[in-house]
N, C-alpha and C positions, 0 to 999 in steps of 0.2 A: 774378132768382135770385141769391143771394149765392154767390160763388165764393171758397172758402177753401183755402189750401194748407197742410193739416196735414202734420206731419212723421211718417214711419213711426216706430214705437216699438220699443225693445229689449225683451228678455224680462223684465227686472226691473221688478216692480210695474207691470204693464201698465195696469191700470185707473186708477191714480193719474196716470200720464203722460198718458193720454187725458183724464182729468178736468181736469188743469191746462191742457192745450192748448185744450180747448173753453172753459173758464172764462176763459182769457186773451182769447180772441176775443170772448166776451160782454162782458168788462170794457172792452175797447178799442172796442167799438161795431160790430164786424163783424156781430154779431147783435144786433138791437135788441129791446126789450121787445115781445113779441107775435109776433116772427119764429119761424118753424118751423125746427128744426134739420134737417140732412140725415137721411134715413131710415137705419135700422140697417144695411141692406145697403150703402148708399153709404159710411157711416162705416167699415164693415169694410174696404172697398176702399181708402179714404183712409189709414187707419192700418195696413193690412196685417195685420189680426188677425181672430180669430173673433168671433162674436156675444157670447160670454161676457164678456170685459172691456169691450166697448162697453156692454152692459146694466148692468154693475157701475158704470161711470163715470156713466151717465145716472141711475142710482138714487141715487148719491152727490150729484149735482147737484140732483136733486129733493129729497132729504133736507135739503140745506142751503138750499133756498129759491130756487135760481137758475132752475129750469125746472119745468114741470108737464106731465103727459101727458094726452092725450085718447084714450080707448079707440078704437082703429081709425083714428085720424087722425094721431097722431105726438106729438112732443115740442116744446113751445114755450117760449120765453124768458119767465120771470116777472119777473126782476130783473137789472139789469146792475151792481148794486153788489157789490163784492168781498166785503163782509160783509152777511149778510141784514139788511134794514132793520127791525130791532127797535128800539124806543125806547131801551132800555138801552144798546144798542151805539152808537146815534147820540150819546147823552149822553156815553158814555165817550170816543169819539173827539173830540168837540167840546171836552171838558175837558182834553185833552192840550195842554200848553204848547208853543210853538214851540221853547223851550230843550230840552224833552224830545225833540222830533223831531230836532233837530240832533245832540244827544248820542247818540241811538240810531243815527242814520245814520253818524256818525263812528266808532262802535264796530263796527257790523255790516257795513257795505258793503265795507271793505277785505277782510274775511274772505270775503264772497260773491264778490268779483272774483278772489280767489286761486283758489278752486275753479273759477270760470268759465274762467280762463286754463288751468287744468289739463284741464278736461273738455269744453270747448265743441266741439261737432261742426260739420261743414261747414254743416249746416242752421242751427244757432244763429248762426254767423258771418254767414251770408247774411242772416238776419233782422236782425242788428245793423247790417250795412252798409246795408240798406234803410232802417232807421230813422234812421241818422246822415245819410243822403242827404236824408231829409225835413227833418231839423233844419237841414241846410246850406241847403236851398231857403228855409226859413222865415227863417233868419238873413239871407240875401241880400235877402229881401223886406222886411227890417226889422221882423220880428215875432217874438215869443217865444210858443210854444204849450206850455203846461204839460203837456198830455196826451202830447205827443211826448217830453218829458223823462221823464215817468213811465213811458212805454212802453219807453224805452231802458233805464232802470234795472231795470224788471221783467224785460226780456229777458235782462239780465245775470244776474239771479237765477235764471231758468229754466236758463241755461247752467251753473249750479253743480250741477245734478242733485241738489239737496238739498231734499226736500219741506218740511222745517221752515223753512229759510232763505227759500224761496219764499213761504211763508205769512207769515213775519215781514215780508218786504219788502212784501207785499200790505197788511198791517196798517198799516205806516208810510205807504204811499201813500194809504190811506184816511184816515188822520189828517191828512195834508197837504191833502186835498181838502175836509175838513169843518172844519178849524180856521181860523176867520175871520182871526185875527191873523196866522197864517202866510201866508195869501193876501195880506193887506195889505202885509206886509213884502216878500214876493216881488214884488209888483207895483211897488214903488218901488225895486227893485234890479235883478233879472235882466232886467226889461223895458227898462232903460236901454241905449242903443246900445253903450256901452263895456263894460258887464258882459255884455250879450247875446253879443257877439263872443268875449269871453274864455271864456264858458260853453261855446260851441260848440267852441272849440279844445281845451278840456279834455276834452270828450266824445270828440273825435276821437282824442286820445291814449289814452283808455281802451280804445276799440275796437281801436286798433292793437296794444296790448299783448295783448289777447285773441286777435287774429288770429295774433300771433307765438307764442302759448302761453307768454308770458314772465310767469310769476306774480310774480316779484320786481318787475319794472317795473310790472305791473298794480297791485300793492299800493301801490307808491310814488306812482304817479300818482293813485290813488284817495284816498290820504291827503292829497295836496296839494289835490285837488279838494274834499274835505270841509273842509279848513282854509280854503280860499278861500271856500267856501260860508259857513262860519261868519263869516269876516271881512266878506263882502259883506252878510250879513243883519244883522249887529250893528254895522257901522261907522257912526259918526255922520255 
């Protein structure tokens, strides 16, 4: 049985908060294709809400192609892709250039972390600490795991409490996963020992700024991280 620690949600846009938390766990692999989600009653207890927002969130997940329901049995994961696997979507993401990805990240992520530093709850900070610990262990073991990097940046987006920014970050993450040239460039840079260690230290500073709720420092560190990302990816 999968054990997931969902965060209790506040009153604003309940079903959307629940939707994003469940979708995040699906995308990160906590729930795999074919897995059954917890029953409605259990989800109500985990999120601290009534059945109404739970049903709204599950309906939204089903509408977007991430889950399907079986009458009398429950709700099951249909896809763990952040964007439904339609051919047009796949073609679109694969056609995005690495330059477009870097430019978008350099523009949007400093804004995302500004709001994250302002709005991150204790639960968000704990999630970020857990992920940076994963990255630390991986770095010490001499490996770079792209999924951990993606998870960290997506967790920062969730801490912004802005649904549009969360979805933009999800789209950027999807583009990075599907763009072959991006993966080629990444594998010849960040996976190198010198870049891997620097990459981890930069992420540590990002999380520290969010922990301190220092939005100015957070933006400055993210700008430096994005500039270094650009330099690393395009350096001869």
